C-alpha atoms as a printed R data frame, in Angstrom:
    type eleno elety resid chain resno       x       y       z
1   ATOM     1    CA   MET     A     1 208.861 230.138 141.725
2   ATOM     2    CA   LYS     A     2 209.610 232.527 144.641
3   ATOM     3    CA   MET     A     3 206.717 233.473 146.859
4   ATOM     4    CA   LEU     A     4 205.860 236.966 148.020
5   ATOM     5    CA   THR     A     5 206.916 237.707 151.572
6   ATOM     6    CA   LYS     A     6 204.319 238.382 154.220
7   ATOM     7    CA   THR     A     7 205.894 241.796 154.713
8   ATOM     8    CA   ALA     A     8 205.182 242.757 151.175
9   ATOM     9    CA   ALA     A     9 201.642 241.404 151.301
10  ATOM    10    CA   ALA     A    10 201.104 243.455 154.445
11  ATOM    11    CA   ALA     A    11 201.357 246.598 152.340
12  ATOM    12    CA   VAL     A    12 197.929 245.681 150.936
13  ATOM    13    CA   ILE     A    13 196.584 244.738 154.275
14  ATOM    14    CA   ALA     A    14 197.571 248.073 155.779
15  ATOM    15    CA   ALA     A    15 196.217 249.986 152.790
16  ATOM    16    CA   GLY     A    16 192.794 248.368 153.077
17  ATOM    17    CA   ALA     A    17 192.581 247.947 156.827
18  ATOM    18    CA   ALA     A    18 189.833 250.491 157.392
19  ATOM    19    CA   THR     A    19 187.567 248.929 154.768
20  ATOM    20    CA   PHE     A    20 188.267 245.347 155.710
21  ATOM    21    CA   GLY     A    21 188.043 246.003 159.386
22  ATOM    22    CA   GLY     A    22 184.568 247.419 158.856
23  ATOM    23    CA   GLN     A    23 183.321 244.259 157.128
24  ATOM    24    CA   ALA     A    24 179.910 243.372 158.573
25  ATOM    25    CA   SER     A    25 180.503 239.628 158.492
26  ATOM    26    CA   ALA     A    26 182.987 237.027 157.371
27  ATOM    27    CA   ALA     A    27 182.537 235.907 153.795
28  ATOM    28    CA   THR     A    28 183.470 232.848 151.784
29  ATOM    29    CA   ILE     A    29 185.327 233.848 148.644
30  ATOM    30    CA   CYS     A    30 186.225 231.590 145.721
31  ATOM    31    CA   PHE     A    31 189.573 232.711 144.321
32  ATOM    32    CA   ALA     A    32 190.006 231.099 140.901
33  ATOM    33    CA   PHE     A    33 193.257 231.834 139.077
34  ATOM    34    CA   GLN     A    34 194.680 230.638 135.811
35  ATOM    35    CA   ASP     A    35 198.211 229.919 137.078
36  ATOM    36    CA   LEU     A    36 201.122 231.388 138.999
37  ATOM    37    CA   GLU     A    37 203.740 231.558 136.286
38  ATOM    38    CA   THR     A    38 205.019 235.092 136.837
39  ATOM    39    CA   GLU     A    39 206.073 237.214 139.775
40  ATOM    40    CA   PHE     A    40 203.060 239.452 139.221
41  ATOM    41    CA   TRP     A    41 200.575 236.674 139.515
42  ATOM    42    CA   VAL     A    42 202.365 235.199 142.534
43  ATOM    43    CA   ALA     A    43 202.425 238.566 144.251
44  ATOM    44    CA   GLY     A    44 198.745 239.289 143.450
45  ATOM    45    CA   HIS     A    45 197.718 235.847 144.652
46  ATOM    46    CA   LYS     A    46 199.558 236.242 147.885
47  ATOM    47    CA   ALA     A    47 198.263 239.721 148.503
48  ATOM    48    CA   ILE     A    48 194.635 238.726 147.943
49  ATOM    49    CA   THR     A    49 194.705 235.471 149.915
50  ATOM    50    CA   THR     A    50 196.640 236.988 152.884
51  ATOM    51    CA   THR     A    51 194.417 239.984 153.079
52  ATOM    52    CA   LEU     A    52 191.230 237.943 153.033
53  ATOM    53    CA   ALA     A    53 192.548 235.584 155.715
54  ATOM    54    CA   GLU     A    54 193.592 238.458 157.913
55  ATOM    55    CA   GLY     A    55 190.073 239.871 157.505
56  ATOM    56    CA   GLY     A    56 188.562 236.662 158.840
57  ATOM    57    CA   HIS     A    57 187.239 235.479 155.503
58  ATOM    58    CA   THR     A    58 187.326 231.961 154.150
59  ATOM    59    CA   VAL     A    59 189.133 231.507 150.795
60  ATOM    60    CA   ILE     A    60 188.547 228.565 148.514
61  ATOM    61    CA   GLU     A    61 191.499 228.522 146.033
62  ATOM    62    CA   ARG     A    62 191.274 226.953 142.602
63  ATOM    63    CA   ASN     A    63 194.244 226.809 140.175
64  ATOM    64    CA   ALA     A    64 193.173 226.032 136.581
65  ATOM    65    CA   ASN     A    65 196.725 225.503 135.364
66  ATOM    66    CA   GLU     A    66 196.056 227.545 132.226
67  ATOM    67    CA   ASP     A    67 192.995 225.511 131.178
68  ATOM    68    CA   ALA     A    68 190.028 227.764 130.549
69  ATOM    69    CA   ASN     A    69 187.555 224.843 130.520
70  ATOM    70    CA   ARG     A    70 188.868 223.599 133.856
71  ATOM    71    CA   GLN     A    71 188.553 227.132 135.291
72  ATOM    72    CA   LEU     A    72 184.887 227.300 134.194
73  ATOM    73    CA   GLU     A    73 184.181 223.927 135.974
74  ATOM    74    CA   GLN     A    74 186.009 225.139 139.068
75  ATOM    75    CA   VAL     A    75 183.914 228.324 139.203
76  ATOM    76    CA   ARG     A    76 180.728 226.235 138.706
77  ATOM    77    CA   ASP     A    77 181.835 224.063 141.615
78  ATOM    78    CA   CYS     A    78 182.350 227.185 143.788
79  ATOM    79    CA   ILE     A    79 178.856 228.417 142.834
80  ATOM    80    CA   ALA     A    80 177.453 225.025 143.803
81  ATOM    81    CA   GLN     A    81 179.139 225.285 147.183
82  ATOM    82    CA   GLY     A    82 177.280 228.542 147.841
83  ATOM    83    CA   VAL     A    83 180.197 230.957 148.005
84  ATOM    84    CA   ASP     A    84 179.429 234.609 148.775
85  ATOM    85    CA   GLY     A    85 181.635 235.946 146.001
86  ATOM    86    CA   ILE     A    86 184.234 235.138 143.461
87  ATOM    87    CA   ILE     A    87 187.575 236.732 142.461
88  ATOM    88    CA   ILE     A    88 189.022 235.467 139.234
89  ATOM    89    CA   ILE     A    89 192.265 235.753 137.300
90  ATOM    90    CA   PRO     A    90 191.014 234.360 133.990
91  ATOM    91    CA   GLN     A    91 192.917 232.528 131.257
92  ATOM    92    CA   ASP     A    92 191.767 235.007 128.562
93  ATOM    93    CA   GLY     A    93 189.206 237.594 127.765
94  ATOM    94    CA   ASP     A    94 186.635 235.345 126.126
95  ATOM    95    CA   SER     A    95 186.593 232.754 128.896
96  ATOM    96    CA   ALA     A    96 186.386 235.583 131.449
97  ATOM    97    CA   THR     A    97 183.252 236.851 129.742
98  ATOM    98    CA   THR     A    98 181.684 233.378 129.921
99  ATOM    99    CA   ILE     A    99 182.585 232.880 133.571
100 ATOM   100    CA   VAL     A   100 181.388 236.357 134.682
101 ATOM   101    CA   ALA     A   101 178.020 235.782 132.939
102 ATOM   102    CA   GLU     A   102 177.615 232.403 134.607
103 ATOM   103    CA   ALA     A   103 178.381 233.805 138.027
104 ATOM   104    CA   GLN     A   104 175.986 236.654 137.641
105 ATOM   105    CA   ASP     A   105 173.243 234.365 136.287
106 ATOM   106    CA   ALA     A   106 173.619 232.512 139.579
107 ATOM   107    CA   ASP     A   107 173.463 235.783 141.538
108 ATOM   108    CA   VAL     A   108 177.037 235.486 142.802
109 ATOM   109    CA   PRO     A   109 179.059 238.727 142.664
110 ATOM   110    CA   ILE     A   110 182.325 238.363 140.813
111 ATOM   111    CA   ALA     A   111 185.490 240.490 140.414
112 ATOM   112    CA   VAL     A   112 187.994 240.036 137.629
113 ATOM   113    CA   PHE     A   113 191.634 240.868 138.653
114 ATOM   114    CA   ASN     A   114 193.933 242.416 136.053
115 ATOM   115    CA   ARG     A   115 193.007 240.345 132.927
116 ATOM   116    CA   PRO     A   116 189.719 241.833 131.706
117 ATOM   117    CA   PRO     A   117 186.893 240.032 129.971
118 ATOM   118    CA   THR     A   118 186.118 241.058 126.407
119 ATOM   119    CA   ASP     A   119 182.729 242.271 127.561
120 ATOM   120    CA   LEU     A   120 183.021 244.866 130.331
121 ATOM   121    CA   SER     A   121 179.281 245.244 130.903
122 ATOM   122    CA   LYS     A   122 179.121 242.687 133.729
123 ATOM   123    CA   GLY     A   123 181.083 242.067 136.883
124 ATOM   124    CA   ILE     A   124 183.701 244.159 138.709
125 ATOM   125    CA   VAL     A   125 186.739 244.513 136.489
126 ATOM   126    CA   VAL     A   126 190.055 245.860 137.799
127 ATOM   127    CA   VAL     A   127 192.505 246.435 134.978
128 ATOM   128    CA   ALA     A   128 195.628 248.292 134.139
129 ATOM   129    CA   ASP     A   129 195.583 250.850 131.333
130 ATOM   130    CA   ASN     A   130 197.953 248.706 129.346
131 ATOM   131    CA   ALA     A   131 198.049 250.794 126.243
132 ATOM   132    CA   THR     A   132 198.992 254.000 128.088
133 ATOM   133    CA   ILE     A   133 201.533 252.268 130.273
134 ATOM   134    CA   ALA     A   134 203.156 250.496 127.379
135 ATOM   135    CA   GLU     A   135 203.285 253.735 125.317
136 ATOM   136    CA   ALA     A   136 205.064 255.567 128.171
137 ATOM   137    CA   ALA     A   137 207.708 252.816 128.545
138 ATOM   138    CA   THR     A   138 208.227 252.606 124.756
139 ATOM   139    CA   ASP     A   139 208.458 256.343 124.400
140 ATOM   140    CA   PHE     A   140 211.497 256.256 126.659
141 ATOM   141    CA   VAL     A   141 213.410 253.683 124.616
142 ATOM   142    CA   VAL     A   142 212.356 255.256 121.318
143 ATOM   143    CA   ASP     A   143 213.961 258.537 122.453
144 ATOM   144    CA   GLN     A   144 217.084 256.632 123.451
145 ATOM   145    CA   ALA     A   145 217.289 254.758 120.159
146 ATOM   146    CA   LEU     A   146 216.880 257.896 118.150
147 ATOM   147    CA   ALA     A   147 219.540 259.700 120.239
148 ATOM   148    CA   ASN     A   148 221.901 256.827 119.680
149 ATOM   149    CA   SER     A   149 221.421 256.710 115.883
150 ATOM   150    CA   SER     A   150 223.576 258.458 113.347
151 ATOM   151    CA   GLY     A   151 221.858 259.750 110.251
152 ATOM   152    CA   ASP     A   152 218.272 259.311 109.180
153 ATOM   153    CA   GLY     A   153 218.297 255.604 108.281
154 ATOM   154    CA   LYS     A   154 215.701 253.050 109.414
155 ATOM   155    CA   LEU     A   155 216.097 251.546 112.854
156 ATOM   156    CA   ASN     A   156 214.950 248.068 113.935
157 ATOM   157    CA   ALA     A   157 212.431 247.857 116.827
158 ATOM   158    CA   VAL     A   158 211.563 244.458 118.219
159 ATOM   159    CA   ILE     A   159 208.338 243.792 120.083
160 ATOM   160    CA   ILE     A   160 207.828 240.536 121.904
161 ATOM   161    CA   VAL     A   161 204.038 240.090 121.648
162 ATOM   162    CA   GLY     A   162 201.958 238.335 124.340
163 ATOM   163    CA   ASP     A   163 199.027 235.998 123.729
164 ATOM   164    CA   LEU     A   164 196.601 238.163 121.718
165 ATOM   165    CA   GLY     A   165 193.691 236.269 123.140
166 ATOM   166    CA   ASP     A   166 194.477 238.161 126.350
167 ATOM   167    CA   PRO     A   167 193.229 241.818 126.250
168 ATOM   168    CA   ASN     A   168 196.324 242.788 128.258
169 ATOM   169    CA   ALA     A   169 198.555 241.679 125.408
170 ATOM   170    CA   VAL     A   170 196.455 243.570 122.857
171 ATOM   171    CA   GLY     A   171 196.694 246.772 124.914
172 ATOM   172    CA   ARG     A   172 200.404 246.472 125.300
173 ATOM   173    CA   LYS     A   173 200.923 245.895 121.608
174 ATOM   174    CA   ASP     A   174 198.694 248.920 120.803
175 ATOM   175    CA   GLY     A   175 200.669 251.065 123.227
176 ATOM   176    CA   PHE     A   176 203.982 250.003 121.662
177 ATOM   177    CA   TYR     A   177 202.762 250.940 118.250
178 ATOM   178    CA   ALA     A   178 201.311 254.270 119.452
179 ATOM   179    CA   ALA     A   179 204.847 255.186 120.493
180 ATOM   180    CA   ILE     A   180 206.556 253.797 117.434
181 ATOM   181    CA   ASN     A   181 204.083 255.454 115.071
182 ATOM   182    CA   LYS     A   182 205.118 258.900 116.296
183 ATOM   183    CA   HIS     A   183 208.286 258.167 114.327
184 ATOM   184    CA   ALA     A   184 206.945 255.782 111.739
185 ATOM   185    CA   ASP     A   185 209.438 256.885 109.132
186 ATOM   186    CA   ARG     A   186 212.349 255.881 111.343
187 ATOM   187    CA   PHE     A   187 211.494 252.336 112.441
188 ATOM   188    CA   ASN     A   188 211.039 248.881 110.960
189 ATOM   189    CA   VAL     A   189 209.114 246.718 113.417
190 ATOM   190    CA   ILE     A   190 209.939 243.112 113.993
191 ATOM   191    CA   GLU     A   191 207.197 241.148 115.881
192 ATOM   192    CA   VAL     A   192 208.162 238.140 117.904
193 ATOM   193    CA   ALA     A   193 205.324 235.879 119.170
194 ATOM   194    CA   SER     A   194 205.599 234.577 122.714
195 ATOM   195    CA   GLN     A   195 202.080 233.316 123.572
196 ATOM   196    CA   TRP     A   196 203.177 234.192 127.167
197 ATOM   197    CA   ASP     A   197 205.523 231.143 127.052
198 ATOM   198    CA   ALA     A   198 209.263 231.445 127.611
199 ATOM   199    CA   ALA     A   199 210.203 228.533 125.368
200 ATOM   200    CA   THR     A   200 208.101 229.930 122.506
201 ATOM   201    CA   ALA     A   201 209.621 233.384 122.976
202 ATOM   202    CA   LEU     A   202 213.164 231.926 123.100
203 ATOM   203    CA   ALA     A   203 212.796 230.085 119.736
204 ATOM   204    CA   ASN     A   204 211.142 233.022 118.000
205 ATOM   205    CA   LEU     A   205 213.500 235.648 119.411
206 ATOM   206    CA   GLU     A   206 216.585 233.630 118.417
207 ATOM   207    CA   ALA     A   207 215.210 233.357 114.885
208 ATOM   208    CA   ALA     A   208 214.449 237.061 114.733
209 ATOM   209    CA   VAL     A   209 217.823 238.203 115.999
210 ATOM   210    CA   THR     A   210 219.616 235.756 113.678
211 ATOM   211    CA   ALA     A   211 217.708 237.233 110.729
212 ATOM   212    CA   ASN     A   212 218.086 240.836 111.971
213 ATOM   213    CA   PRO     A   213 221.317 241.135 113.952
214 ATOM   214    CA   GLN     A   214 221.050 244.949 114.150
215 ATOM   215    CA   ILE     A   215 218.554 245.661 116.892
216 ATOM   216    CA   ASP     A   216 218.086 249.263 117.969
217 ATOM   217    CA   LEU     A   217 215.370 248.832 120.674
218 ATOM   218    CA   MET     A   218 213.265 246.038 122.131
219 ATOM   219    CA   PHE     A   219 210.017 245.992 124.043
220 ATOM   220    CA   THR     A   220 208.753 242.862 125.803
221 ATOM   221    CA   SER     A   221 205.055 242.711 126.622
222 ATOM   222    CA   SER     A   222 205.968 241.162 130.000
223 ATOM   223    CA   ASP     A   223 208.950 241.588 132.243
224 ATOM   224    CA   PHE     A   224 209.038 237.819 133.011
225 ATOM   225    CA   LEU     A   225 210.726 237.393 129.594
226 ATOM   226    CA   PHE     A   226 213.794 239.511 130.416
227 ATOM   227    CA   PRO     A   227 215.853 236.396 131.416
228 ATOM   228    CA   THR     A   228 214.878 234.885 128.012
229 ATOM   229    CA   ILE     A   229 215.983 238.058 126.234
230 ATOM   230    CA   ARG     A   230 219.299 237.972 128.103
231 ATOM   231    CA   SER     A   231 219.830 234.308 127.117
232 ATOM   232    CA   VAL     A   232 219.494 235.299 123.415
233 ATOM   233    CA   LEU     A   233 221.499 238.588 123.523
234 ATOM   234    CA   GLU     A   234 224.390 237.797 125.898
235 ATOM   235    CA   PRO     A   235 226.035 234.986 123.817
236 ATOM   236    CA   ARG     A   236 225.991 237.347 120.817
237 ATOM   237    CA   GLY     A   237 227.643 240.201 122.734
238 ATOM   238    CA   MET     A   238 224.467 242.240 122.633
239 ATOM   239    CA   TRP     A   239 223.654 242.331 126.382
240 ATOM   240    CA   LYS     A   240 225.203 245.719 127.328
241 ATOM   241    CA   LYS     A   241 224.686 248.287 130.027
242 ATOM   242    CA   ALA     A   242 223.629 251.826 129.237
243 ATOM   243    CA   GLY     A   243 226.711 253.787 128.205
244 ATOM   244    CA   GLU     A   244 228.460 250.715 126.830
245 ATOM   245    CA   GLU     A   245 228.992 250.399 123.053
246 ATOM   246    CA   GLY     A   246 226.279 248.191 121.567
247 ATOM   247    CA   HIS     A   247 223.750 248.794 124.315
248 ATOM   248    CA   ILE     A   248 220.171 248.138 123.192
249 ATOM   249    CA   PRO     A   249 217.501 250.169 124.955
250 ATOM   250    CA   LEU     A   250 215.133 247.597 126.454
251 ATOM   251    CA   ALA     A   251 211.652 248.170 127.861
252 ATOM   252    CA   GLY     A   252 209.060 245.924 129.378
253 ATOM   253    CA   LEU     A   253 205.789 245.948 131.286
254 ATOM   254    CA   ASP     A   254 204.603 244.623 134.632
255 ATOM   255    CA   GLY     A   255 207.079 246.054 137.177
256 ATOM   256    CA   ASP     A   256 208.565 242.893 138.662
257 ATOM   257    CA   ALA     A   257 211.690 242.555 140.863
258 ATOM   258    CA   THR     A   258 213.848 241.310 138.013
259 ATOM   259    CA   ALA     A   259 213.000 244.391 135.921
260 ATOM   260    CA   CYS     A   260 213.791 246.618 138.878
261 ATOM   261    CA   GLN     A   261 217.221 245.061 139.332
262 ATOM   262    CA   LEU     A   262 217.960 245.247 135.623
263 ATOM   263    CA   ILE     A   263 217.016 248.948 135.496
264 ATOM   264    CA   LYS     A   264 219.279 249.624 138.525
265 ATOM   265    CA   ASP     A   265 222.102 247.649 136.820
266 ATOM   266    CA   GLY     A   266 221.713 249.597 133.566
267 ATOM   267    CA   TYR     A   267 220.635 246.745 131.251
268 ATOM   268    CA   VAL     A   268 216.969 247.751 131.012
269 ATOM   269    CA   ALA     A   269 215.935 251.319 130.262
270 ATOM   270    CA   ALA     A   270 212.272 251.289 131.390
271 ATOM   271    CA   THR     A   271 209.365 249.235 132.351
272 ATOM   272    CA   GLY     A   272 205.658 250.049 132.467
273 ATOM   273    CA   VAL     A   273 204.335 249.470 136.038
274 ATOM   274    CA   GLN     A   274 201.069 247.940 136.981
275 ATOM   275    CA   ASP     A   275 200.142 249.036 140.533
276 ATOM   276    CA   LEU     A   276 199.623 245.554 141.928
277 ATOM   277    CA   TYR     A   277 198.762 246.803 145.432
278 ATOM   278    CA   PHE     A   278 196.189 249.325 144.155
279 ATOM   279    CA   GLU     A   279 194.596 246.603 141.967
280 ATOM   280    CA   ALA     A   280 194.428 243.995 144.763
281 ATOM   281    CA   GLU     A   281 192.969 246.484 147.199
282 ATOM   282    CA   SER     A   282 190.435 247.677 144.626
283 ATOM   283    CA   ALA     A   283 189.273 244.171 143.782
284 ATOM   284    CA   LEU     A   284 188.894 243.189 147.425
285 ATOM   285    CA   ASN     A   285 187.182 246.361 148.469
286 ATOM   286    CA   ALA     A   286 184.709 246.139 145.570
287 ATOM   287    CA   ILE     A   287 183.706 242.485 145.958
288 ATOM   288    CA   LEU     A   288 183.346 242.736 149.739
289 ATOM   289    CA   ALA     A   289 181.285 245.829 149.361
290 ATOM   290    CA   ALA     A   290 179.007 244.097 146.875
291 ATOM   291    CA   ILE     A   291 178.571 241.187 149.254
292 ATOM   292    CA   ASP     A   292 177.751 243.472 152.162
293 ATOM   293    CA   ALA     A   293 175.296 245.419 150.094
294 ATOM   294    CA   GLY     A   294 173.603 242.224 148.831
295 ATOM   295    CA   GLU     A   295 174.431 243.316 145.274
296 ATOM   296    CA   ALA     A   296 174.534 240.056 143.287
297 ATOM   297    CA   GLN     A   297 175.270 241.546 139.830
298 ATOM   298    CA   PRO     A   298 177.631 244.496 140.298
299 ATOM   299    CA   ASN     A   299 179.223 246.145 137.273
300 ATOM   300    CA   GLN     A   300 182.174 248.426 137.793
301 ATOM   301    CA   VAL     A   301 185.400 249.015 135.800
302 ATOM   302    CA   ILE     A   302 188.255 250.191 138.027
303 ATOM   303    CA   PRO     A   303 191.249 251.379 135.934
304 ATOM   304    CA   ASP     A   304 194.813 251.319 137.185
305 ATOM   305    CA   PRO     A   305 196.646 254.215 135.410
306 ATOM   306    CA   GLY     A   306 200.087 252.790 136.221
307 ATOM   307    CA   PHE     A   307 203.267 254.604 135.223
308 ATOM   308    CA   ALA     A   308 206.667 254.005 133.603
309 ATOM   309    CA   LEU     A   309 209.757 253.469 135.829
310 ATOM   310    CA   THR     A   310 212.809 254.554 133.869
311 ATOM   311    CA   GLN     A   311 216.490 255.150 134.346
312 ATOM   312    CA   ALA     A   312 215.653 258.794 134.474
313 ATOM   313    CA   ASN     A   313 213.036 258.682 137.278
314 ATOM   314    CA   LEU     A   314 214.394 255.708 139.227
315 ATOM   315    CA   ALA     A   315 215.617 257.819 142.169
316 ATOM   316    CA   GLU     A   316 212.225 259.419 142.625
317 ATOM   317    CA   ARG     A   317 209.789 256.552 141.898
318 ATOM   318    CA   GLU     A   318 211.691 253.347 142.667
319 ATOM   319    CA   MET     A   319 209.588 252.389 145.701
320 ATOM   320    CA   ASP     A   320 206.352 253.136 143.862
321 ATOM   321    CA   MET     A   321 206.947 249.951 141.930
322 ATOM   322    CA   TRP     A   322 205.840 246.702 143.541
323 ATOM   323    CA   GLY     A   323 208.847 244.779 142.161
324 ATOM   324    CA   CYS     A   324 211.279 247.287 143.683
325 ATOM   325    CA   VAL     A   325 209.562 246.834 147.041
326 ATOM   326    CA   LEU     A   326 210.070 243.096 146.746
327 ATOM   327    CA   LEU     A   327 213.736 243.613 145.596
328 ATOM   328    CA   SER     A   328 214.432 245.763 148.665
329 ATOM   329    CA   GLU     A   329 213.262 242.868 150.839
330 ATOM   330    CA   GLY     A   330 215.668 240.433 149.219
331 ATOM   331    CA   PHE     A   331 213.070 238.757 147.084
332 ATOM   332    CA   LEU     A   332 215.469 237.643 144.344
333 ATOM   333    CA   ASN     A   333 217.779 236.059 146.882
334 ATOM   334    CA   ARG     A   334 215.180 233.793 148.521
């Protein structure tokens, strides 16, 4: 797994310098994360830890390796150590709700980064508007698929679904269907389960494409699965650039460096972008402000509206996407 460069992390540091520089005193923060499987989680982890260290704060890191029970025990251990606050990337929405409640019961302020609890009434929650972002990305490939079609026959739309125990995956699926349902009479939908696991996605996508060799558009609930999609489509002669015969309009969501490169190369049409730097800065500002104010049980939901980066707006919005910033720094070559 490639690590985020210090230059890229510095974008967050610069953005939040005024707030962090005004921090009354150094804090000890427990940063508990579920894993670092994707570029987004690696980039978010690096941005948060680097910014806290630059601000003179102590960071206690805990990696749960995708085990919700382990993460709960790790957070309990942090609470027992007397940390000033907690930032968490949870395994799923239900476990996040349990952990947030436990922290607040112990009067320790907690912020949830990107993956929201099922109960938003406690804690600081920074979350992307996944449904709106997914809808925007899917709208773009729907328009392309309809433009490419001849006649009024049904088209096949594939969605690679994330782990539906994760509210992010639910929102992305809802956004996909919101776009498809605008033209419900034109599309058959083929759902491919991934459980946020590349091997699971590979097996299920191979089965789906074998059963339905005519694919007119595809949406993946996370950009990290684009290499998996390529490994299925390319041997079948279905991995084509825009403008080439047989091109399948592909869309994703996250905004990673691989997606940026694939949009520039013409293989991917669009991706929904989570504004990682905005989310990291918001989580840090909110948790440090709560600590300074002595607010042990803060509740605030901070939405990230995001946007869709497409082949149509690439020239104008490329450097608004965190993955394109990384790409410009040679991230994929490291």
